[in-house]
TISE-666911 format. One record per residue (C-alpha): residue number from 1; z negated, y, x negated. Coordinates in pm, 1 decimal. Example, Ala and Ser with C-alpha at 12.3 -4.5 7.8 and 13.67 -1.06 7.14 Angstrom:
2
R_k_c3_c2_c1
R_1_-780.0_-450.0_-1230.0
R_2_-714.0_-106.0_-1367.0
This chain:
215
R_k_c3_c2_c1
R_1_7411.2_1587.9_258.3
R_2_7128.8_1750.0_462.5
R_3_7292.7_2091.5_425.3
R_4_7633.7_1952.5_532.9
R_5_7481.7_1783.8_839.4
R_6_7300.3_2103.2_932.8
R_7_7621.4_2305.9_900.4
R_8_7810.7_2062.5_1124.0
R_9_7535.1_2086.0_1385.8
R_10_7547.8_2465.3_1375.4
R_11_7927.0_2459.8_1402.3
R_12_7914.6_2246.6_1715.5
R_13_7657.7_2482.1_1865.6
R_14_7849.0_2797.7_1771.1
R_15_8178.7_2669.6_1911.3
R_16_8088.3_2588.8_2271.5
R_17_8314.3_2357.4_2462.8
R_18_8430.3_2163.6_2155.2
R_19_8378.1_1790.3_2139.3
R_20_8243.7_1614.7_1832.5
R_21_8523.4_1508.7_1597.9
R_22_8711.0_1190.4_1680.8
R_23_8858.8_963.9_1414.5
R_24_9207.8_816.1_1432.8
R_25_9370.8_574.4_1189.6
R_26_9730.9_694.5_1188.4
R_27_9866.5_476.4_906.3
R_28_9735.2_212.7_663.3
R_29_9467.9_382.0_454.4
R_30_9509.0_712.0_641.3
R_31_9256.7_851.5_890.7
R_32_9235.3_1188.9_1063.3
R_33_8915.7_1343.7_1199.9
R_34_8980.3_1612.5_1461.9
R_35_8778.8_1794.9_1729.7
R_36_8931.5_1939.2_2046.5
R_37_8801.9_2169.3_2322.5
R_38_8637.7_1988.9_2608.0
R_39_8820.8_1983.4_2940.9
R_40_9137.0_2177.3_2858.1
R_41_9302.8_1948.6_2603.4
R_42_9396.0_1580.0_2590.5
R_43_9455.0_1343.8_2298.2
R_44_9698.6_1052.9_2306.5
R_45_9859.5_821.4_2053.9
R_46_10157.8_772.0_2284.0
R_47_10394.9_1048.1_2403.0
R_48_10252.0_1221.6_2713.6
R_49_10482.8_1247.4_3013.7
R_50_10492.1_1627.7_3006.2
R_51_10643.1_1614.3_2656.0
R_52_10878.3_1332.2_2756.0
R_53_11011.3_1542.6_3044.4
R_54_11042.5_1855.8_2829.8
R_55_11224.7_1670.4_2551.6
R_56_11452.9_1495.5_2802.7
R_57_11545.0_1835.2_2947.9
R_58_11642.8_1965.3_2604.0
R_59_11848.9_1651.7_2540.4
R_60_12022.3_1698.0_2873.7
R_61_12117.2_2056.2_2780.1
R_62_12247.6_1940.0_2441.7
R_63_12467.1_1676.0_2604.0
R_64_12587.7_1915.0_2875.3
R_65_12712.2_2150.9_2603.1
R_66_12919.4_1859.0_2469.8
R_67_13050.6_1777.8_2816.9
R_68_12854.0_1452.5_2832.6
R_69_12646.4_1312.1_3113.9
R_70_12369.1_1055.1_3076.5
R_71_12149.5_879.8_3329.1
R_72_11814.3_1065.8_3359.4
R_73_11612.5_750.1_3290.6
R_74_11809.4_684.5_2972.5
R_75_11739.1_1042.9_2867.7
R_76_11366.8_987.0_2916.0
R_77_11385.4_666.2_2712.5
R_78_11565.0_855.2_2436.4
R_79_11298.9_1129.4_2455.4
R_80_11018.9_872.2_2421.7
R_81_11195.6_718.7_2122.1
R_82_11231.6_1058.5_1953.0
R_83_10869.7_1154.4_2020.7
R_84_10754.3_809.8_1906.2
R_85_10802.2_920.4_1545.2
R_86_10469.5_1100.7_1583.8
R_87_10133.3_925.3_1558.4
R_88_9912.2_1166.2_1755.9
R_89_9954.1_1415.9_2040.7
R_90_9709.7_1689.4_2143.1
R_91_9819.0_1885.7_2448.3
R_92_9710.8_2117.3_2727.8
R_93_9848.9_1962.8_3048.6
R_94_9817.3_2292.5_3236.3
R_95_10005.6_2523.3_2998.0
R_96_10228.2_2271.2_2817.5
R_97_10117.4_2386.3_2471.9
R_98_10108.9_2087.5_2238.5
R_99_10034.7_1965.9_1887.9
R_100_10194.8_1662.6_1724.9
R_101_10098.2_1482.1_1404.4
R_102_10355.3_1280.5_1209.9
R_103_10255.6_1071.0_907.1
R_104_10552.4_945.2_703.5
R_105_10523.5_717.9_399.4
R_106_10733.8_770.6_87.9
R_107_11028.9_538.2_51.7
R_108_11022.3_262.4_-207.6
R_109_11058.5_415.1_-553.4
R_110_11041.0_769.6_-414.3
R_111_10835.6_1012.2_-624.4
R_112_10552.1_1220.3_-481.0
R_113_10667.1_1575.1_-401.3
R_114_10561.3_1875.3_-606.7
R_115_10388.7_2173.8_-447.7
R_116_10720.8_2358.4_-458.7
R_117_10889.5_2072.3_-271.2
R_118_10622.1_2083.6_-0.6
R_119_10666.1_2460.7_31.6
R_120_11043.2_2416.7_53.7
R_121_10997.8_2160.4_331.0
R_122_10791.1_2413.4_529.0
R_123_11059.9_2678.2_482.4
R_124_11327.8_2433.3_590.9
R_125_11132.8_2363.5_910.2
R_126_11149.6_2734.1_989.1
R_127_11522.6_2748.2_922.2
R_128_11589.0_2440.5_1135.9
R_129_11417.0_2603.8_1434.8
R_130_11723.2_2823.1_1480.9
R_131_11938.5_2516.1_1541.2
R_132_11716.7_2380.5_1819.9
R_133_11859.6_2377.0_2171.2
R_134_11814.6_2711.3_2350.1
R_135_11633.4_2878.1_2057.7
R_136_11703.4_3237.3_1947.5
R_137_11540.4_3536.3_1775.2
R_138_11344.3_3329.8_1522.5
R_139_11112.0_3510.3_1281.7
R_140_10897.0_3310.9_1040.8
R_141_10687.3_3312.9_726.2
R_142_10537.8_3043.8_502.1
R_143_10202.0_3058.4_324.1
R_144_9977.7_2814.4_145.5
R_145_9694.9_2681.6_362.5
R_146_9385.8_2465.6_321.0
R_147_9391.3_2130.0_497.9
R_148_9076.6_1926.5_434.8
R_149_9154.4_1617.0_228.3
R_150_9497.6_1742.2_118.3
R_151_9541.2_1905.7_-221.5
R_152_9856.6_2099.7_-129.7
R_153_9971.3_2213.8_214.0
R_154_10184.9_2498.1_343.4
R_155_10186.1_2662.4_683.8
R_156_10486.6_2793.9_873.2
R_157_10420.6_3057.8_1139.7
R_158_10714.7_3135.9_1364.8
R_159_10788.7_3316.9_1687.8
R_160_11107.6_3274.3_1888.5
R_161_11265.0_3261.5_2231.6
R_162_11359.7_2935.8_2401.1
R_163_11584.8_2995.1_2699.0
R_164_11462.0_3356.4_2679.4
R_165_11096.2_3251.9_2709.6
R_166_10860.9_3344.3_2420.5
R_167_10717.2_3069.2_2205.5
R_168_10488.2_3050.2_1902.7
R_169_10521.4_2768.7_1650.2
R_170_10282.4_2663.8_1374.3
R_171_10382.1_2392.1_1131.0
R_172_10150.9_2258.9_858.8
R_173_10315.0_2034.1_601.7
R_174_10128.0_1857.6_324.5
R_175_10119.0_1542.0_116.5
R_176_9845.7_1282.4_64.8
R_177_9966.6_1000.2_-159.3
R_178_10166.7_814.2_-37.1
R_179_10217.2_1006.0_290.3
R_180_10386.7_1324.1_401.7
R_181_10181.3_1492.6_675.5
R_182_10354.7_1704.3_942.1
R_183_10143.8_1891.2_1198.7
R_184_10354.2_2081.3_1452.8
R_185_10205.1_2305.7_1720.0
R_186_10409.5_2474.8_1994.6
R_187_10243.3_2740.5_2208.0
R_188_10413.7_2816.3_2541.0
R_189_10233.1_3151.3_2552.0
R_190_10131.1_3116.3_2915.9
R_191_9759.3_3086.4_2834.8
R_192_9607.4_3331.8_2586.6
R_193_9325.6_3086.9_2502.4
R_194_9561.8_2819.0_2369.3
R_195_9640.6_2962.2_2024.9
R_196_9280.5_3053.0_1928.3
R_197_9170.2_2703.0_2032.8
R_198_9458.6_2547.6_1840.2
R_199_9338.1_2736.5_1530.7
R_200_8994.4_2576.9_1580.1
R_201_9162.2_2236.1_1608.3
R_202_9342.8_2297.7_1277.8
R_203_9017.2_2396.4_1108.5
R_204_8842.7_2083.3_1236.8
R_205_9100.0_1848.0_1084.0
R_206_8993.0_1631.4_793.9
R_207_9207.6_1364.4_628.4
R_208_9043.3_1073.4_446.3
R_209_9131.2_738.2_297.3
R_210_9434.0_838.9_90.0
R_211_9470.9_980.0_-260.3
R_212_9553.5_1354.8_-277.3
R_213_9876.9_1433.2_-460.5
R_214_9827.1_1524.0_-826.5
R_215_10139.0_1741.5_-862.1
């Protein structure tokens, strides 16, 4: 315990600008500890307006392609509803880069996924990127990754263009009985410090209070 405390103290000293980890209960029996850089990033458990506006814009483009028109306020409401599936938002209000955490419980009678099923889910996330509005030139790869408190997790790394602007996407998908865990990070690539700091945020994450999957 003394050694662990000492290591945490050293980590906070060696990573200047990072706040001490905050704890969020995202679902019954499920908590997430996470640390974020001081000053540049914000944390919210409700969808931030910058993401609401961005999502509403994508929805507007989707509907325009179908020849439909919708009141802008209704689009924003729809965007908030879509984003509301996530339990936590970490975002840089200056660059627009953002990270979302979604915790989804298994359905009644649904079996816990195997490691292969979790890996397949990560691959599917990469394939589904190509169908997103305005997205092209997707390249991606999936690898196993360590996520503290989760026995099996896989990471999708992807790069693509959205309306001809470069983007980087990182998706970490895991399972902690009885919850699927989806961590999605989108880097707008307008600030070179965003991705390295996002990697530090990933490494700071620790999930507690649920039983790791045994499969």
